[in-house]
KELOZA-759808 format. One line per field, with one value per residue (C-alpha): residue number from 1; residue in three letters; x negated, y, z negated. Coordinates in steps of 0.1 Angstrom, whole numbers, plus 5000, padded with zeros to 4 digits. Layout:
KELOZA-759808
pos = (NUM; ...)
code = (ALA; ...)
east = (X; ...)
north = (Y; ...)
up = (Z; ...)
//
This chain:
KELOZA-759808
pos = (1; 2; 3; 4; 5; 6; 7; 8; 9; 10; 11; 12; 13; 14; 15; 16; 17; 18; 19; 20; 21; 22; 23; 24; 25; 26; 27; 28; 29; 30; 31; 32; 33; 34; 35; 36; 37; 38; 39; 40; 41; 42; 43; 44; 45; 46; 47; 48; 49; 50; 51; 52; 53; 54; 55; 56; 57; 58; 59; 60; 61; 62; 63; 64; 65; 66; 67; 68; 69; 70; 71; 72; 73; 74; 75; 76; 77; 78; 79; 80; 81; 82; 83; 84; 85; 86; 87; 88; 89; 90; 91; 92; 93; 94; 95; 96; 97; 98; 99; 100; 101; 102; 103; 104; 105; 106; 107; 108; 109; 110; 111; 112; 113; 114; 115; 116; 117; 118; 119; 120; 121; 122; 123; 124; 125; 126; 127; 128; 129; 130; 131; 132; 133; 134; 135; 136; 137; 138; 139; 140; 141; 142; 143; 144; 145; 146; 147; 148; 149; 150; 151; 152; 153; 154; 155; 156; 157; 158; 159; 160; 161; 162; 163; 164; 165; 166; 167; 168; 169; 170; 171; 172; 173; 174; 175; 176; 177; 178; 179; 180; 181; 182; 183; 184; 185; 186; 187; 188; 189; 190; 191; 192; 193; 194; 195; 196; 197; 198; 199; 200; 201; 202; 203; 204; 205; 206; 207; 208; 209; 210; 211; 212; 213; 214; 215; 216; 217; 218; 219; 220; 221; 222; 223; 224; 225; 226; 227; 228; 229; 230; 231; 232; 233; 234; 235; 236; 237; 238; 239; 240; 241; 242; 243; 244; 245; 246; 247; 248; 249; 250; 251; 252; 253; 254; 255; 256; 257; 258; 259; 260; 261; 262; 263; 264; 265; 266; 267; 268; 269; 270; 271; 272; 273; 274; 275; 276; 277; 278; 279; 280; 281; 282; 283; 284; 285; 286; 287; 288; 289; 290; 291; 292; 293; 294; 295; 296; 297; 298; 299; 300; 301; 302; 303; 304; 305; 306; 307; 308; 309; 310; 311; 312; 313; 314; 315; 316; 317; 318; 319; 320; 321; 322; 323; 324; 325; 326; 327; 328; 329; 330; 331; 332; 333; 334; 335; 336; 337; 338; 339; 340; 341)
code = (MET; MET; MET; VAL; TRP; CYS; CYS; CYS; CYS; CYS; CYS; CYS; PHE; VAL; PHE; CYS; PHE; VAL; CYS; ARG; LEU; LEU; SER; VAL; VAL; CYS; PHE; GLY; VAL; VAL; VAL; PRO; SER; SER; SER; CYS; CYS; SER; SER; SER; CYS; CYS; CYS; SER; PRO; THR; ASP; LYS; VAL; THR; CYS; GLY; LYS; THR; MET; VAL; ARG; TYR; GLU; ASN; LEU; ALA; GLY; GLY; GLY; VAL; ASP; VAL; HIS; TYR; SER; ASP; GLY; SER; LYS; GLU; ARG; ALA; ASP; LEU; VAL; VAL; GLY; ALA; ASP; GLY; ILE; TRP; SER; GLN; VAL; ARG; ALA; GLN; MET; HIS; GLU; GLU; ASP; LYS; LYS; THR; ALA; THR; TYR; SER; GLY; PHE; LYS; VAL; PHE; ALA; GLY; ILE; CYS; GLU; TYR; THR; PRO; HIS; ASP; ILE; LYS; GLU; VAL; GLY; TYR; LYS; VAL; PHE; MET; GLY; LYS; LYS; LYS; TYR; PHE; VAL; ALA; THR; ASP; ILE; GLY; LYS; GLY; ARG; VAL; GLN; TRP; TYR; ALA; PHE; ILE; GLY; VAL; ASP; ALA; ASN; GLU; GLU; THR; PRO; GLU; GLY; ALA; GLU; ALA; LEU; THR; TRP; LEU; HIS; ASP; ASP; VAL; PHE; GLY; GLU; TRP; THR; ASN; GLU; VAL; ARG; GLU; ILE; ILE; ALA; ALA; THR; GLU; VAL; SER; ALA; VAL; GLU; ASN; ARG; ALA; LEU; TYR; ASP; ARG; PRO; PRO; GLN; ILE; THR; LYS; SER; TRP; SER; ASP; GLY; HIS; VAL; ALA; LEU; VAL; GLY; ASP; ALA; ILE; HIS; PRO; MET; MET; PRO; ASN; LEU; GLY; GLN; GLY; GLY; CYS; MET; ALA; ILE; GLU; ASP; ALA; PHE; VAL; LEU; ALA; ASP; GLU; LEU; ALA; LYS; ILE; ASP; ASP; LYS; SER; ARG; VAL; PRO; GLU; ALA; LEU; ARG; ALA; TYR; ARG; TRP; ARG; ARG; GLN; VAL; ARG; THR; ALA; ALA; VAL; GLN; GLY; LEU; SER; ARG; PHE; GLY; ALA; GLU; MET; LEU; LEU; ARG; PHE; PHE; ASP; HIS; PRO; MET; ARG; VAL; GLU; MET; GLU; GLU; GLY; LYS; MET; MET; PRO; ARG; VAL; VAL; ASN; PHE; GLY; TYR; LEU; GLY; PHE; LEU; MET; ALA; ALA; TRP; LYS; VAL; LEU; GLY; VAL; LEU; ASP; THR; THR; PHE; LYS; LEU; GLN; PHE; ASN; TYR; LEU; PHE; GLU; GLU; PRO)
east = (1114; 1147; 1178; 1209; 1240; 1265; 1298; 1298; 1324; 1336; 1318; 1304; 1299; 1263; 1257; 1225; 1221; 1190; 1211; 1237; 1210; 1195; 1230; 1225; 1255; 1256; 1279; 1289; 1281; 1302; 1280; 1296; 1283; 1269; 1246; 1235; 1227; 1207; 1188; 1180; 1163; 1137; 1128; 1098; 1083; 1090; 1127; 1153; 1191; 1206; 1243; 1266; 1256; 1281; 1269; 1282; 1264; 1233; 1210; 1188; 1155; 1138; 1105; 1123; 1138; 1169; 1179; 1208; 1226; 1245; 1275; 1253; 1231; 1202; 1188; 1165; 1145; 1141; 1129; 1162; 1196; 1220; 1256; 1271; 1297; 1329; 1361; 1363; 1327; 1316; 1286; 1311; 1334; 1305; 1291; 1324; 1336; 1369; 1388; 1378; 1415; 1421; 1425; 1457; 1478; 1478; 1511; 1495; 1486; 1462; 1459; 1425; 1412; 1385; 1393; 1377; 1392; 1379; 1400; 1403; 1387; 1359; 1332; 1350; 1366; 1351; 1374; 1412; 1438; 1475; 1498; 1534; 1558; 1544; 1521; 1490; 1467; 1430; 1409; 1372; 1346; 1320; 1300; 1298; 1333; 1349; 1373; 1378; 1413; 1432; 1470; 1480; 1516; 1533; 1550; 1557; 1531; 1553; 1568; 1559; 1545; 1540; 1509; 1489; 1505; 1537; 1519; 1506; 1541; 1555; 1530; 1533; 1571; 1585; 1560; 1544; 1570; 1578; 1543; 1518; 1508; 1472; 1481; 1502; 1476; 1449; 1471; 1480; 1443; 1435; 1432; 1450; 1417; 1403; 1429; 1430; 1452; 1450; 1466; 1446; 1436; 1416; 1406; 1404; 1369; 1347; 1340; 1336; 1322; 1286; 1272; 1243; 1232; 1195; 1180; 1214; 1232; 1264; 1269; 1297; 1331; 1318; 1318; 1339; 1364; 1385; 1412; 1400; 1418; 1386; 1364; 1341; 1338; 1307; 1293; 1294; 1275; 1248; 1246; 1243; 1214; 1197; 1199; 1191; 1159; 1150; 1153; 1134; 1106; 1101; 1090; 1057; 1065; 1094; 1101; 1115; 1141; 1170; 1161; 1161; 1195; 1211; 1197; 1212; 1246; 1247; 1237; 1264; 1294; 1310; 1307; 1321; 1349; 1358; 1359; 1379; 1404; 1406; 1411; 1438; 1456; 1456; 1472; 1498; 1507; 1511; 1531; 1555; 1555; 1543; 1569; 1570; 1573; 1608; 1611; 1636; 1639; 1662; 1680; 1684; 1719; 1728; 1731; 1724; 1690; 1689; 1668; 1647; 1637; 1657; 1651; 1630; 1599; 1602; 1605; 1575; 1553; 1563; 1555; 1521; 1513; 1521; 1501; 1472; 1474; 1464; 1435; 1422; 1425; 1406; 1378; 1374; 1374; 1349; 1326; 1323; 1321; 1292; 1270; 1237; 1243)
north = (9235; 9242; 9246; 9264; 9256; 9283; 9299; 9334; 9349; 9385; 9400; 9391; 9408; 9411; 9416; 9420; 9392; 9410; 9441; 9419; 9402; 9435; 9450; 9477; 9490; 9474; 9480; 9454; 9460; 9447; 9437; 9428; 9395; 9412; 9432; 9400; 9383; 9413; 9414; 9377; 9381; 9403; 9378; 9363; 9365; 9328; 9330; 9332; 9332; 9313; 9319; 9300; 9265; 9238; 9210; 9175; 9154; 9151; 9120; 9113; 9099; 9069; 9088; 9118; 9148; 9153; 9155; 9179; 9172; 9199; 9198; 9209; 9178; 9195; 9186; 9201; 9184; 9198; 9187; 9199; 9208; 9230; 9228; 9263; 9259; 9268; 9251; 9232; 9220; 9194; 9186; 9178; 9158; 9135; 9132; 9123; 9103; 9121; 9144; 9181; 9191; 9178; 9211; 9222; 9252; 9277; 9294; 9326; 9341; 9370; 9400; 9416; 9448; 9476; 9513; 9547; 9559; 9577; 9573; 9604; 9585; 9569; 9580; 9563; 9532; 9511; 9480; 9480; 9453; 9463; 9434; 9427; 9398; 9371; 9397; 9417; 9442; 9445; 9475; 9479; 9504; 9490; 9521; 9547; 9560; 9526; 9505; 9468; 9456; 9423; 9419; 9386; 9375; 9345; 9327; 9291; 9274; 9272; 9307; 9330; 9364; 9394; 9398; 9428; 9462; 9447; 9432; 9467; 9482; 9453; 9456; 9494; 9497; 9465; 9445; 9476; 9502; 9511; 9508; 9536; 9560; 9548; 9513; 9526; 9552; 9525; 9504; 9534; 9543; 9508; 9501; 9470; 9456; 9456; 9433; 9396; 9371; 9335; 9310; 9303; 9268; 9254; 9220; 9207; 9205; 9177; 9157; 9123; 9130; 9138; 9172; 9158; 9130; 9123; 9155; 9172; 9194; 9214; 9249; 9274; 9268; 9236; 9219; 9241; 9263; 9286; 9311; 9347; 9362; 9368; 9375; 9347; 9325; 9343; 9349; 9311; 9304; 9329; 9313; 9279; 9292; 9305; 9273; 9252; 9272; 9269; 9231; 9228; 9250; 9223; 9196; 9192; 9166; 9164; 9128; 9143; 9165; 9141; 9143; 9181; 9181; 9159; 9182; 9212; 9194; 9188; 9224; 9238; 9214; 9226; 9263; 9261; 9239; 9264; 9293; 9272; 9265; 9302; 9313; 9287; 9295; 9332; 9324; 9302; 9329; 9355; 9332; 9317; 9338; 9373; 9401; 9439; 9450; 9460; 9498; 9525; 9555; 9584; 9590; 9625; 9639; 9612; 9613; 9577; 9560; 9528; 9496; 9486; 9450; 9437; 9400; 9375; 9379; 9417; 9419; 9395; 9416; 9448; 9432; 9420; 9455; 9470; 9443; 9445; 9408; 9412; 9436; 9411; 9382; 9400; 9409; 9373; 9361; 9386; 9382; 9345; 9351; 9376; 9354; 9342; 9310)
up = (6210; 6194; 6215; 6202; 6222; 6213; 6220; 6206; 6184; 6188; 6159; 6125; 6091; 6079; 6041; 6022; 5997; 5981; 5974; 5956; 5935; 5925; 5917; 5944; 5962; 5996; 6025; 6051; 6088; 6116; 6146; 6180; 6194; 6225; 6202; 6184; 6217; 6229; 6196; 6197; 6231; 6213; 6185; 6203; 6238; 6242; 6233; 6260; 6263; 6292; 6301; 6324; 6314; 6305; 6283; 6291; 6266; 6245; 6242; 6211; 6223; 6207; 6200; 6186; 6203; 6224; 6260; 6268; 6301; 6319; 6343; 6372; 6369; 6352; 6317; 6291; 6263; 6228; 6193; 6178; 6192; 6172; 6183; 6177; 6204; 6185; 6174; 6207; 6204; 6230; 6207; 6178; 6201; 6211; 6176; 6160; 6191; 6193; 6216; 6214; 6211; 6176; 6158; 6141; 6151; 6123; 6129; 6142; 6175; 6176; 6199; 6198; 6214; 6213; 6217; 6212; 6179; 6149; 6117; 6095; 6066; 6085; 6060; 6031; 6047; 6075; 6073; 6068; 6066; 6069; 6057; 6063; 6066; 6090; 6105; 6097; 6114; 6109; 6121; 6117; 6128; 6152; 6158; 6186; 6180; 6186; 6166; 6170; 6160; 6155; 6153; 6138; 6146; 6130; 6159; 6169; 6190; 6221; 6217; 6246; 6239; 6263; 6283; 6296; 6294; 6281; 6252; 6241; 6244; 6225; 6197; 6195; 6197; 6183; 6162; 6144; 6154; 6118; 6104; 6096; 6123; 6123; 6135; 6164; 6173; 6176; 6198; 6219; 6224; 6238; 6275; 6288; 6301; 6265; 6251; 6248; 6230; 6219; 6195; 6163; 6153; 6124; 6109; 6074; 6057; 6071; 6040; 6054; 6088; 6096; 6103; 6123; 6145; 6148; 6160; 6166; 6141; 6139; 6126; 6123; 6138; 6154; 6120; 6097; 6117; 6096; 6098; 6102; 6072; 6053; 6083; 6073; 6104; 6118; 6083; 6075; 6107; 6097; 6063; 6080; 6101; 6070; 6051; 6082; 6088; 6051; 6052; 6085; 6070; 6043; 6068; 6085; 6112; 6137; 6126; 6094; 6113; 6105; 6068; 6069; 6087; 6060; 6033; 6051; 6052; 6014; 6006; 6028; 6025; 5992; 5999; 6035; 6024; 5997; 6022; 6046; 6019; 6008; 6045; 6051; 6018; 6027; 6061; 6045; 6020; 6047; 6069; 6043; 6011; 6017; 6022; 6020; 5983; 5972; 5967; 5959; 5982; 5987; 6020; 6033; 6027; 6002; 5964; 5956; 5962; 5982; 5975; 6005; 6010; 5981; 5973; 5954; 5975; 5977; 5939; 5934; 5958; 5939; 5906; 5919; 5931; 5897; 5878; 5902; 5911; 5947; 5938; 5913; 5937; 5965; 5941; 5929; 5965; 5977; 5947; 5957; 5995; 5991; 5969; 5981; 6002)
//
């Protein structure tokens, strides 16, 4: 039996590796985690999803296999345990013998919500990123006339931000008050009950620490948490699962499970470290160096134009826009991200 101890993310992007290999046009699909969980229940009559359990510790057994102990005093036995329990992973904390709270604050807090909204260009664009100085807004179609959005705000870790209805008003009127109508329309269409916010943390790549312990392995944010700039947290977890399953399929005896887990780690370590680095670099650029491009515009009733956002960074962003630097950078990033794992 294999047990996956998980903490679900909000959504993930699914891409077709076969289409890429065959040079066929392929579009990404955003899948809410609730849909993923529902689908996983249908994989096999023997599969099941149990919610509301809190893992306290795991115990590798001398004869192979693992016991998982829960806070309610119960336990279960499995041939393999996969810790997919997120950045504050209890599995990881035990494996590395460290406190769960060792992640680093990223400099961003995120407000996330879901609303009923249909953009005018829904048939052409399904995923949008609006960028500004120390903040950016992401909106993506999740089907059935709904949009999932994220507002990333660069603030100090101890800086208080509004909650509930006040948060929506603050985002709509102050944070994004001068942004495009679409951003403010999405925020205005969101119910208070559909919004949550949290501080964002990550960790550096785990080069020296193990990804497995006996018959226990780590996947996803439990071993390589990353900033959400590139939308790759859930994607990397899916790739982990693909490679892990591939390595397990090569063995014919459960005594070789630790060997398969080590092979999985070596196949995944370089790629996930690169994506972690790209994600963190993007966050640092937005927080410390990105600004609105400098531009010249005419004011009504005046003869002379005025320069908006004059300064070094404003000029640099305008130059990058003209030279296509950002477009080229994004293309290179995504060509790498959507390769076969």
